[in-house]
ZADO-1210 file (C-alpha; in nm, 4 decimals, padded with zeros to 6 digits):
<atoms>
<atom x="13.8584" y="07.2877" z="06.0690" code="MET" pos="1"/>
<atom x="13.8291" y="06.9200" z="05.9843" code="GLY" pos="2"/>
<atom x="14.0733" y="06.7225" z="05.7758" code="TYR" pos="3"/>
<atom x="13.9843" y="06.4271" z="05.5592" code="GLN" pos="4"/>
<atom x="14.2335" y="06.1575" z="05.4801" code="ARG" pos="5"/>
<atom x="14.2366" y="05.7982" z="05.3692" code="ALA" pos="6"/>
<atom x="14.3642" y="05.5596" z="05.6328" code="ASN" pos="7"/>
<atom x="14.5937" y="05.3512" z="05.4113" code="VAL" pos="8"/>
<atom x="14.8935" y="05.1678" z="05.5530" code="ALA" pos="9"/>
<atom x="15.2128" y="05.2962" z="05.3920" code="GLY" pos="10"/>
<atom x="15.0322" y="05.5935" z="05.2403" code="GLY" pos="11"/>
<atom x="15.1997" y="05.9300" z="05.1853" code="THR" pos="12"/>
<atom x="15.0823" y="06.2560" z="05.3332" code="CYS" pos="13"/>
<atom x="15.1906" y="06.6134" z="05.2764" code="PHE" pos="14"/>
<atom x="15.1150" y="06.9516" z="05.4177" code="PHE" pos="15"/>
<atom x="15.1617" y="07.3095" z="05.3131" code="THR" pos="16"/>
<atom x="15.3017" y="07.5779" z="05.5387" code="VAL" pos="17"/>
<atom x="15.2255" y="07.9461" z="05.4859" code="ASN" pos="18"/>
<atom x="15.3578" y="08.2287" z="05.6961" code="LEU" pos="19"/>
<atom x="15.1843" y="08.5527" z="05.7798" code="ILE" pos="20"/>
<atom x="15.4975" y="08.7330" z="05.6604" code="LYS" pos="21"/>
<atom x="15.5149" y="08.5804" z="05.3139" code="ARG" pos="22"/>
<atom x="15.8586" y="08.7231" z="05.2365" code="ARG" pos="23"/>
<atom x="16.0167" y="08.5715" z="05.5459" code="SER" pos="24"/>
<atom x="16.2922" y="08.3169" z="05.4877" code="ASP" pos="25"/>
<atom x="16.2469" y="08.1457" z="05.8249" code="ILE" pos="26"/>
<atom x="16.1341" y="07.8154" z="05.6725" code="LEU" pos="27"/>
<atom x="16.4423" y="07.8036" z="05.4528" code="VAL" pos="28"/>
<atom x="16.6772" y="07.9025" z="05.7347" code="ARG" pos="29"/>
<atom x="16.5375" y="07.6382" z="05.9685" code="TYR" pos="30"/>
<atom x="16.4490" y="07.3628" z="05.7205" code="ILE" pos="31"/>
<atom x="16.6714" y="07.1101" z="05.8990" code="ASP" pos="32"/>
<atom x="16.4887" y="07.1759" z="06.2258" code="ASP" pos="33"/>
<atom x="16.1533" y="07.1362" z="06.0528" code="LEU" pos="34"/>
<atom x="16.2596" y="06.8062" z="05.8968" code="ARG" pos="35"/>
<atom x="16.3881" y="06.6758" z="06.2303" code="ALA" pos="36"/>
<atom x="16.0616" y="06.7680" z="06.4025" code="ALA" pos="37"/>
<atom x="15.8588" y="06.5856" z="06.1383" code="ILE" pos="38"/>
<atom x="16.0749" y="06.2733" z="06.1697" code="LYS" pos="39"/>
<atom x="16.0141" y="06.2676" z="06.5454" code="ARG" pos="40"/>
</atoms>
């Protein structure tokens, strides 16, 4: 899969995360870990 993005200094990006088990709360339970990983 290829991703297209504009290469703009200071630009904002976002992504969407979907789980196989849609009713799982793992992303909510570990949101602080996810945020820390993204910052790194």
